[in-house]
C-alpha positions, 0 to 999 in steps of 0.5 A: 093296473097291472093283473098281478097289482090288482090281485094285490089291492083286491086281496089285502083290501077285502081282509075282513079285520081291515073292512070291519074295523073301517066300517067300525070308524065309518059308524063313529063317523071317523071319516078321515080315519077311514080315508087315511086307511084307504088311501094312504095306509093300505094304498102304500102298503100293497104298492111297496109290496109290489114295487119289491115283488118286481125288484124295484126297491121299497116304494118305487116312486113311478110304480106309485104315481103311476098306479095310486088312484086305481089302488084307492079305488079298489079299496073303495069299492071294497069297502062300499060292497062291505058296507052296503054304503054307495060309492056317491055317500062316501064321496060326500062324507069325503067332500065333507072332510075337505070342506072343513 
């Protein structure tokens, strides 16, 4: 992942209001919403901003597909650092979503 994209992802995912909202949803066992915010809402917004910054239009599809998973990883790392949950525990909650 490009250094600028990583920087954007780290700054955006570490916003205290965003992390607090994710934490509250996790406490309420609303893992679908947590997952959606990390993997869809914020990741797309970050990549869209980066795409515009690079002059590639809004949410360039190649840029999106090349960086989607790495951007999401930054998000989960930020959430785990904020919440104190391990990535394994988060993955367990997410796996339970896909099992239903």
